[in-house]
C-alpha positions in Angstrom: -53.7 26.0 3.1 -52.8 26.7 6.7 -53.6 23.9 9.0 -56.5 24.7 11.5 -55.7 24.2 15.1 -58.3 22.0 16.6 -60.7 23.4 19.3 -59.6 20.7 21.7 -56.0 19.3 21.5 -55.9 15.8 23.2 -52.8 13.8 23.8 -53.0 10.0 23.5 -52.7 8.0 26.6 -49.1 6.9 25.8 -48.2 10.3 25.5 -49.0 11.2 29.0 -45.7 12.2 31.0 -44.2 9.3 32.9 -42.1 11.5 34.8 -42.6 15.0 36.7 -40.4 17.8 36.2 -38.4 19.4 39.1 -38.0 23.1 38.2 -35.7 23.6 41.3 -32.9 21.5 39.5 -32.8 24.3 36.8 -32.9 27.3 38.9 -29.5 29.0 39.0 -30.3 30.1 42.6 -32.2 27.9 44.7 -34.9 28.9 47.2 -33.8 29.2 50.9 -34.0 26.1 52.8 -37.0 25.1 54.9 -36.3 25.6 58.6 -37.2 23.3 61.7 -39.9 25.1 63.8 -37.9 24.8 67.1 -34.2 25.0 66.3 -34.6 27.2 63.2 -31.8 25.1 61.4 -32.3 23.6 57.8 -34.8 20.8 58.1 -33.7 17.3 57.3 -35.5 14.6 55.6 -35.7 12.6 58.8 -37.4 15.7 60.4 -40.0 15.7 57.6 -40.7 12.0 57.9 -42.5 12.7 61.3 -45.0 14.8 59.2 -45.0 13.4 55.7 -44.7 10.1 54.1 -41.1 9.1 53.5 -41.3 9.5 49.7 -42.9 12.9 50.1 -40.2 14.0 52.5 -37.6 13.0 50.1 -39.2 14.8 47.1 -39.7 17.9 49.3 -35.9 18.4 49.7 -34.8 17.1 46.2 -33.3 20.1 44.3 -31.0 17.9 42.0 -33.3 15.5 40.2 -34.6 17.3 37.0 -37.1 14.4 36.3 -38.8 12.2 39.0 -40.1 9.0 37.5 -44.0 8.5 38.2 -44.6 5.0 39.6 -46.9 2.7 37.6 -49.3 2.6 40.7 -49.8 6.4 40.3 -49.9 6.2 36.4 -52.7 3.6 36.8 -54.7 6.3 38.9 -53.8 9.1 36.4 -55.2 7.2 33.5 -58.8 7.8 34.7 -58.6 11.3 34.1 -55.5 12.1 32.1 -54.3 13.3 29.7 -56.6 16.5 30.2 -57.5 18.5 27.0 -55.7 21.9 25.9 -58.5 24.0 24.4 -58.3 26.8 21.9 -60.8 29.6 23.1 -62.0 30.3 19.5 -65.3 31.8 20.9 -63.8 33.9 23.6 -61.3 35.2 21.0 -64.3 36.2 18.7 -66.2 37.8 21.5 -63.1 40.0 22.4 -62.3 40.8 18.9 -58.7 40.2 19.7 -55.7 39.1 17.4 -54.4 37.0 20.3 -54.6 33.3 20.4 -56.0 32.2 23.7 -55.6 28.6 25.1 -56.5 27.1 28.3 -55.5 23.8 29.9 -58.6 22.3 31.5 -58.3 20.4 34.7 -61.9 19.8 35.5 -62.6 16.8 33.7 -62.7 14.7 37.0 -65.3 14.1 39.8 -63.4 16.3 42.1 -63.6 19.1 39.5 -60.0 20.3 39.8 -56.2 19.8 39.4 -55.9 18.7 42.9 -56.1 15.0 42.0 -52.6 15.1 40.4 -51.1 15.4 43.9 -53.7 13.6 46.0 -53.1 10.3 44.0 -49.3 10.2 44.6 -49.6 11.3 48.3 -52.1 8.5 48.9 -50.1 6.1 46.9 -47.0 6.6 48.8 -48.6 6.6 52.1 -50.3 3.0 51.4 -46.8 1.9 50.1 -45.3 2.9 53.3 -48.0 0.8 55.3 -49.8 3.8 56.7 -53.5 3.5 57.4 -54.9 7.1 57.5 -54.3 10.6 56.5 -55.1 14.0 57.8 -55.5 17.1 55.7 -57.2 20.5 55.6 -59.2 22.1 52.6 -60.4 25.5 51.8 -63.1 25.5 49.1 -63.1 21.9 49.2 -61.4 20.9 45.9 -58.3 19.4 47.8 -60.6 17.6 50.4 -62.7 16.2 47.6 -59.5 15.1 45.7 -58.0 13.5 48.6 -61.2 11.7 49.6 -61.3 10.3 46.1 -57.6 9.1 46.3 -58.0 7.6 49.7 -61.1 5.8 48.5 -59.0 4.5 45.6 -56.1 3.4 47.7 -58.0 2.2 50.6 -56.9 4.8 53.3 -59.0 6.5 56.1 -59.0 10.4 55.8 -59.9 13.3 58.2 -60.5 16.6 56.5 -60.5 19.9 58.4 -62.5 22.3 56.1 -62.3 26.1 56.6 -65.7 26.9 58.4 -66.8 29.6 56.1 -66.2 27.5 53.2 -67.9 24.5 54.7 -71.0 26.8 55.3 -70.8 28.0 51.6 -70.3 24.7 50.0 -72.2 21.9 51.8 -72.3 19.7 48.6 -68.3 19.6 48.8 -68.7 18.0 52.3 -71.2 15.5 51.0 -69.0 14.4 48.2 -66.0 13.9 50.5 -68.3 11.9 53.0 -69.5 9.8 50.2 -66.0 8.7 49.5 -65.7 7.8 53.2 -63.9 10.8 54.6 -64.6 12.5 57.9 -65.1 16.3 57.6 -64.7 18.7 60.4 -65.3 22.4 60.1 -62.4 24.3 61.3 -61.7 25.8 63.8 -62.9 23.1 65.7 -63.2 21.9 69.5 -61.5 18.6 68.3 -57.8 19.9 68.7 -55.8 22.2 71.0 -55.1 24.5 68.2 -58.9 24.7 67.2 -59.8 25.4 70.8 -57.2 28.2 71.2 -58.4 29.9 68.2 -62.2 29.7 69.3 -61.2 31.0 72.7 -59.7 34.0 71.1 -62.4 34.5 68.5 -65.5 32.2 69.2 -67.0 33.6 65.8 -64.0 32.8 63.6 -64.8 31.7 60.1 -61.5 29.9 59.9 -58.5 30.1 57.6 -56.3 27.7 55.7 -53.6 28.3 58.4 -55.9 27.4 61.1 -57.1 24.3 59.3 -53.5 23.2 58.6 -52.7 23.4 62.5 -55.5 21.2 63.3 -54.8 18.6 60.6 -51.2 18.4 61.7 -52.2 18.0 65.3 -54.5 15.2 64.3 -52.0 13.5 62.3 -49.8 13.0 65.3 -52.3 10.9 67.3 -51.2 7.7 65.4 -47.9 6.5 64.1 -49.9 5.1 61.2 -51.3 8.5 60.1 -49.4 11.3 58.2 -50.4 14.8 57.2 -51.0 15.6 53.4 -51.0 19.1 51.9 -52.7 20.2 48.6 -50.5 23.2 47.9 -47.5 25.4 48.8 -45.0 22.6 49.3 -42.4 21.7 46.8 -43.4 18.1 46.2 -47.1 19.1 45.5 -45.9 21.7 42.9 -43.7 18.7 41.5 -46.7 16.4 41.2 -48.7 19.3 39.3 -46.0 19.6 36.6 -48.0 17.1 34.7 -50.2 20.1 33.7 -47.4 22.0 32.2 -45.8 19.1 30.6 -48.9 18.0 28.9 -49.8 21.7 27.8 -46.3 22.1 26.4 -46.6 18.7 24.6 -49.9 19.6 23.0 -48.7 23.1 22.0 -45.5 21.5 20.3 -47.7 19.4 18.1 -48.6 22.8 16.3 -45.3 24.5 16.6 -46.7 26.9 19.3 -44.9 28.6 22.1 -47.0 30.9 24.5 -45.9 34.4 24.9 -47.8 34.6 28.2 -48.7 32.0 30.8 -51.3 32.9 33.4 -52.5 30.9 36.6 -54.5 31.7 39.6 -52.3 31.8 42.7 -53.2 30.7 46.2 -50.5 28.3 47.6 -49.3 28.0 44.2 -49.4 24.4 42.9 -51.6 24.8 40.0 -49.7 27.8 38.7 -46.3 26.4 39.3 -47.3 23.2 37.8 -48.5 25.0 34.7 -45.5 27.4 34.2 -42.8 25.0 35.2 -41.6 23.6 31.8 -42.1 27.1 30.1 -39.9 28.8 33.0 -37.3 26.1 32.2 -37.2 27.3 28.5 -36.9 31.0 29.6 -34.1 30.1 32.1 -32.3 28.4 29.1 -32.8 31.5 27.0 -35.1 29.7 24.5 -38.1 31.7 25.4 -39.1 35.3 26.5 -42.4 34.2 27.9 -44.1 36.2 30.6 -45.6 34.5 33.6 -48.5 36.0 35.5 -49.9 35.0 38.9 -53.4 36.3 39.7 -54.6 36.3 43.3 -57.7 37.8 45.1 -57.4 41.4 46.3 -58.7 40.1 49.7 -55.5 37.9 50.1 -52.8 39.7 48.2 -49.8 37.4 49.2 -47.6 38.1 46.2 -48.6 41.8 45.4 -48.8 43.2 49.1 -46.9 40.4 51.3 -43.5 40.5 52.6 -40.5 38.1 51.5 -39.6 36.4 54.8 -39.3 33.1 56.8 -43.0 32.1 58.0 -44.7 29.4 59.5 -47.2 27.6 57.2 -50.0 27.4 59.9 -51.6 29.6 62.4 -50.3 27.7 65.5 -46.7 27.9 64.3 -46.1 24.3 64.2 -45.0 23.7 60.4 -41.5 24.1 59.2 -40.7 27.7 58.3 -40.5 28.6 54.6 -38.9 31.5 52.9 -41.8 32.9 51.0 -44.2 35.7 50.2 -46.4 35.9 53.2 -49.2 38.0 54.8 -48.3 36.4 58.2 -49.5 33.2 59.5 -51.7 35.2 61.8 -53.5 36.9 58.9 -57.3 36.1 58.9 -58.8 36.7 55.4 -62.2 38.2 55.0 -64.7 35.8 53.9 -64.7 35.3 50.1 -65.9 33.1 47.3 -62.4 31.9 46.2 -61.8 29.9 49.2 -58.9 28.1 47.7 -56.9 31.3 47.3 -57.3 32.4 51.0 -53.8 31.3 52.0 -51.3 33.6 53.8 -48.2 32.2 52.1 -46.9 31.3 48.6 -44.9 28.3 47.5 -41.1 29.1 48.1 -40.1 28.4 44.4 -42.8 30.8 43.1 -41.9 33.4 45.7 -38.3 33.1 44.7 -39.3 33.4 40.9 -41.4 36.5 41.9 -38.5 37.9 44.0 -36.1 37.5 41.1 -38.5 39.1 38.6 -39.4 36.2 36.6 -43.0 36.1 37.9 -45.3 38.9 37.6 -48.3 39.2 40.1 -51.5 41.1 40.1 -54.5 41.1 42.5 -58.2 41.2 41.4 -61.4 42.1 43.3 -64.0 39.3 43.3 -66.7 41.3 41.4 -64.3 41.8 38.5 -63.5 38.2 38.6 -67.0 36.9 38.3 -67.7 39.4 35.6 -64.8 37.6 33.7 -66.0 34.2 34.7 -69.6 34.8 33.4 -68.1 36.4 30.1 -66.0 33.2 29.6 -68.9 30.7 30.3 -71.2 32.5 27.9 -68.5 31.9 25.2 -67.0 28.6 26.1 -69.7 26.9 27.9 -67.8 25.9 31.0 -68.7 27.1 34.5 -65.3 27.9 36.0 -64.4 27.8 39.7 -64.1 31.2 41.4 -60.4 30.5 41.8 -59.7 29.6 38.2 -61.7 32.7 37.2 -58.8 34.9 38.5 -56.7 33.5 35.7 -59.6 34.1 33.2 -59.8 37.9 34.1 -56.0 38.3 33.4 -56.2 36.5 30.3 -59.0 38.7 28.9 -57.1 41.8 30.0 -54.1 40.5 28.0 -56.2 39.6 24.9 -57.8 43.0 25.1 -54.4 44.7 25.3 -53.6 42.8 22.1 -56.7 44.3 20.5 -55.6 47.8 21.4 -51.9 47.3 20.4 -52.6 45.3 17.3 -50.1 42.7 18.4 -50.7 39.1 18.1 -49.8 36.9 21.0 -50.3 33.4 22.2 -51.9 33.3 25.6 -52.0 30.2 27.7 -53.9 30.0 31.1 -54.9 27.4 33.5 -58.5 26.7 33.9 -57.8 24.7 37.2 -61.5 23.6 38.1 -65.1 24.0 37.6 -67.6 25.9 39.6 -70.5 23.5 39.9 -70.0 23.2 43.7 -69.9 27.0 43.8 -73.4 28.0 42.9 -73.8 29.8 46.3 -71.1 32.2 45.0 -72.9 32.6 41.6 -76.2 33.1 43.3 -74.7 35.9 45.3 -73.2 37.5 42.2 -76.3 37.2 40.1 -78.5 38.7 42.9 -76.2 41.7 43.5 -75.4 40.6 47.0 -71.7 40.0 46.3 -69.5 42.9 47.4 -65.6 43.8 47.3 -63.9 44.5 50.5 -61.1 46.8 50.5 -58.0 45.5 52.5 -56.4 48.3 54.4 -52.7 48.7 55.3 -53.9 48.3 58.8 -55.4 45.1 58.1 -52.2 43.7 56.7 -50.1 45.0 59.6 -52.2 42.8 61.9 -50.9 39.7 60.0 -47.4 41.0 59.5 -47.1 41.4 63.2 -47.2 37.6 63.5 -44.3 36.9 61.1 -41.3 35.6 63.2 -38.0 37.4 63.4 -35.9 34.5 61.7 -33.0 35.2 59.3 -32.2 31.7 58.4 -28.5 32.5 58.9 
């Protein structure tokens, strides 16, 4: 008799990865180097140490180490919420009447409600080990700010969080959670920084953006030599930390001799998606797999699907290093939407390179269709997904329905990167019919593209 695959596949604690996987080491052509914001020359580790902790700076530029050992002090933090379960979506499969097998890696089994703790812990740990006393960061929907507040509480560090203003208004309980862990939360743009004051002078009613919040957090981090900046996505060392998602998912699938045909993740800055697909991309690069990889982003912030591949700043004020990435321009101001964690103008350089090389597909979805998929999923699987995660659900459902039409059986893996229990304002808007889709015109995009600097990197 064929062995039934469990609904939930758990790894034992001693099966948790003890090293992160660095996809860059296996890429035949590397992403273009990060550039210094003043000289436009390739940035050095010493340059980055003025912004990041020393170990984060080292990891950011490391393209050679395939595996990076996870220190015991971080493993100790991980054990509170990892390994996370890989779940077979039997009920969703039945509702869709599809021959596809659907699996999702669930990262919402912690108080922050998302995958963000996977990098928040390491960044706080390295800062403490270096003797730093405080950190500054930004957050969109609040998942990263919540995770960083938890990590700083665990490792005994002070934290300032610049939260995108429209998200802080939509998600007041995220602010309460961060403050309960001891963080200081400032809606962005604010009058506490020069960057914030400039943005408010130009647009007093600005709802903010992640690029704006990054500018403020970076400025705040420079006020003390005992403070550094931390970022929850986009950068390479963040994607490195998130590789625990993909490594655990692969180990769980390997237990049953399974290989995914399609791997799907929501995409904002790229850390969740990159962490999920990393070990599976390695197999494809080695010729051991023909898996497809799909990034799903909001139609209101279509970085991969409608952005340009160019060097750009990571923040609105133009103070970060420049990265070669898919970008809508650092000056792009997305319309208010309920997937605040996906409202970033740029995409991780590794994922941008994979997309440019044809290894990563991308699609953009309007929010009403995304919430349709979210509610369909929750009625079957009993988990309320974050609006960000629901983008991956939408694509997974579409691929499963395509299998029903074709009669082809495929194994689909997607990342359920977080829960939506702090997003009830969004679900209230959806349920009441108040939620709408906003079309993004070419003219809207051109305003952002005009802010992309003319830098070749040569």
